N, C-alpha and C positions, 0 to 999 in steps of 0.2 A: 622787768625789764620786757618794755615792750617789743616785740621780736614782727620786724614788715617778714612778708612773706616769702622774701630771699635771705630771712636769720639773723637780718644786716639789725644793731639795733640802732633806730630811727634817728636822728634831727632836726630840729628847726634853727633853720638861722633866720633873723627877722629884720631886715631893710630894708630902709624909701629907697637906698640908690644901686642900682641894678649892680651898677661896678660893681661896687664890693659884695651882697649875693653870688654872682655871678665867678674871681676870683675864691671866698671860702667853697664855694658849691663844689666846684670845679677838683683843686685842693682836699675835701672832704671825700668824695664820690667817688667807692671803690669797694670803700672799706663799712661805708655808714646808708642806707636811705635818707635820704636827702626831702625836713619840704622844705617852702616858704613865708614868710612870709613880709609883704611890707607897712603895715598898719599892726596898734596894739592890738583892736579888737577883732584880726581874721586869730593875729595871737591869740588871741584869748579861746579861737573858739574850737582851733586845732586842741589845746591844752586839754579843753571840756568835753571829746569828743572819744568817740569807745577808744581808737586806737592814741594813745598823746603822742612824743616824741619824750624817749627818754633826756636829754638836753637843748638848752637852748640856748642859744647865739643871739644874743640880744641888743642888736646899739638901743644907746643911751637916748639917741635927740632922733625923734622922728614928729615930725607934723602931726599933731592930735593929744590922742595919752604921747608921754615920755617914756622912754623905756622904767621907769626909777616908779612908777603909777602902772604900771602890765608886772612888776615884780612886787608891788605891794597887792598888786590883786590875787595873783596867783595863787602868795603864798601864805592869802588871807582863807582858801578854801583847804579843806580837807583834802580837795580831788583831787588838786593842780600844788597844793605845798611841799612834797616831797621832790617834782622835779627838779633837777639843780640849774640853772641857770651860769653864766657868763657870760656878760658883756662884755660892751665891742663899744669904741670912742675913738673917736679922736682928741680928745682930753688927756692934756694926761697931768692935771693938777688931783696931789696929792688928794686933795675934798672929795675928789669926783669921784673917787679911787675906792676908798673910806664910808660915803654913800650907803656904795652899793653894795659895798661888804653888810655895813650893819639891813637894809634890806631884804638880806636872803641869799643873792649872792655865791656861788660858788670858790668864780675867783673874773679877774678881769683882763680884758685883752685891750692894747691899740693900735689905731689907726695910725701907718699904713703894718699892713700884717706883716709879720717875721712868721713864712709861713708853716719852716721845723717847729718854730714854737706854736703855733693856732694849733700842730697835729697832736707835738705832747698831750698838751690840754685839753685836749679831747678826749685821747684815748685813756690819760687817766682816771678825769670821772666821771668816761662813760659802764670802767670796773668799777671805780668806786658803785656808780649807785651799782654796777649786779650787782657786787655782795653786795651791799646795804636793802635791796631784791630780793636775794634768794635768802638772805638774816628773815625780812620783812613776813618772808611767807613761809619762810616755817615757823615762827611764832603765833602765824593766824589760825595751823589747821591742828584737827584734830587728830593728835599722837594714838593713838586706835582706831580709826577707820580711813585717814588720809582724807578728808571733807573740809571743809571752810569749823571751823572754832567759836565757837560763843561770841568769845570775842569777837572776831570778826561779822558775824552777824550778825552784829548789836551797830557795827558801823555803814556797814553797808543798808543797811535798812538804813538808816536814818540821812541817808545818803539821797538814795533813790528816793524817801517819803518827799524831799528837796527837789528831786528831779521834779517828781511826778505835779509839783506845782509849780516852778516855771513851766514843765512843757504841757501842764491842762493832760495829764493824759492816769489810767484807772493802774493802781498795784494790786495782783491780788499777795494772800500771803497765809501756805498751809502747814495748819502744828501736828506734829503727825509721833502716836506711840507706838510701841508693838505693842498686840495685845496682850494682857499676861507673863513678864516676859520674867516676873520674878520669878514666874512656877518655872520656868525652863531653864533659868541659870542655878538655881535650887540641885535638880533632877539631872539637867545632863554635864555639871559640873560652870566654872566661869571660863574655859578653856574655851571648850564648845558655844556657852556668852558669846565669845569676843566676837570670834566665830562670823556666828548668828551675824556682830551688830555690823562688824565688815557686809556681811555682804547683803544687809536691808541699806544703808550707810550705796552703798557703788549701785543698785537697784538703783533708787530714788531719783542717786545724783548723773545718771543716765537723760530720763526721758529729762531734763533740763537740761539743753546745750543749747541756747543761746548769749555770747557775750556774759548776757547784766544779770541773766538767769545765775543761784544759788538756793548749795540743797548743803546744811549747816547740824552737825549734832545739837540742840540743843544742851542737852544734859541730862545722861543717862542714857533710856532706850524709846529716849526725846528724837523729835528730830524735827528743821523747820526746813522750808520753800519758797523762797522768795522770785516770785517774775516782774519787775515791771512791765508798765506797758501791756498788761497781760485784763481783755476784761472778766469779767465775773463767770460769765458761759464758756469760754472756752480755757479759764483755768478750772472751771466745773469739769470737763473734759480731758484735763491731763492728770488730775488726781484722781484719777477714780481709774485712769491705767495706771498709775500709782500702786494703788492696790490691789489693782489684779496684778500686778509686774508680782507685789512681793507671795501672792500666795500664786504664780504659776512656779513659783524656785523652788518648792512643794519639801518645803526644809519641817520633814517630823517636826511633833508638837502635841506630844502626846496627852500632857498635862492641862495643854487649851481648854477652858469650856465650849469655844466659839467654834473649835475646827480640830480637824484630824494634825493643819498644817499652820504652822509660823502669817501670822496678818497682821497687820493695823490698822486702830482706827481712826479719824483723818477732821481735825475742824481747817475749813477754808474761811478766806474771811474777804471779801475785797471791797477798796476806797479811793475815791481820786478827792488825795490827797487837798485839806484846806489850810489857812494858818486858822481853823480855831480850838482845832487837835494835834497832839502833836505822835511818832510815829506809836507810839506808846502803842495810844489805841487801836495800833490793826491788831499789831501781837494778842490784845485783851480783848477782841472780839473774834480771833482764832480759836487763841485757850480757853475760850465760849462755847463754837463748837468742838474741840475736840471733844469738852468732856458730856457736851450732850451726847455726840456720841457711842463714846462708852457708861453713859448712863442709860443707851439705849439700846441697845442688841450687838456691839463693836464687830470689828472687822461693818465700820463703814465710812461712810462720806455725812459730815455733816456743815451746810453752806450758810454764810450769812453773805448779801446783797450789801456795802451797809452806803 
C-alpha cells in the first residue's frame, strides 16, 4: 500500500468527462488521496511512477486508448499488475462487464453512479489491497534481518534493469560479504552471529535511503545493494561509506585475520543496461569484483565499470 503524505490510500480516477471526475472526487476526497487522469497514456505514466495508486477507477470509453487496453497493459507489467482496477462505464451490457473482469478488473460500476455503492466498493477493495500488500511484504522480507530477501531482490533487479533500458540510466550493484563470518559464528555462538547479521543489515540499509534503492540479504553472510540511476563514481563513494560504517560499529572479532573487529569485503559493478545482456550480467560482474576483494586483502572494495 502506497500511502500519500497525509497517510491516505491513493485513488486514481480516469475519465475524459470532467463532470464524472468531479462527482467521484467529491465523493471520495477526505478518505483518500485523489489523483486524476483523462487518457490512457497519462494513466500508465502515473502507475509507473514512484508513488503509484492503490486503486484505479477506470472509464472504459475514452478517446485513443480505451480502458480495456489500459487494463491489458497494466496487467502485462509486473510493476503494475497488482494495482486493482474498477471499471466505470455507461454500458450496462453483461458482455462488457464479463470482458472487464476477464481482463483482470476487480469490479465494475455503471453510470450514473449510486454514490453509497461507489464508496462501499472502493472501501472494500482498498481494504483487500492493504491486506494483500501486508502479506506480500512479509513474504518478501528476510526473517532474521528484516530487510528484503533474495527473492525480492531478484525481482527488483529485473525490474530496475528494464527501467534502465527504458530511461537510459546506469544501474549499480554492490555485493557484500562479512569477512571470516564462520570464525565469528564458531567462536561467539550462533546467537551472537545472528545479532551481528542484524546489525550489519541495518547499517548497510541506512546508507541506501532513496525510494528505489534496495539492500537485501542474499544468503548466509552475503548482502546486496541495488542502486538505480547511480553512476560508477557515486556508487564507489557510497560503497566505501558502507565499508567504513561497518568497521566503525566496532563489533569485536578476535578470530579475524584482517582486523580486531567485524569487517566486510565488497564488489561493485556499474552498467548501462542493454538488450545484449540480462540483469544477471551485472550480478555476475559484482560477484567477480567481490571475489577479487576477498582474494587480495579483504576489508576492501573492488569495482568494475562495465
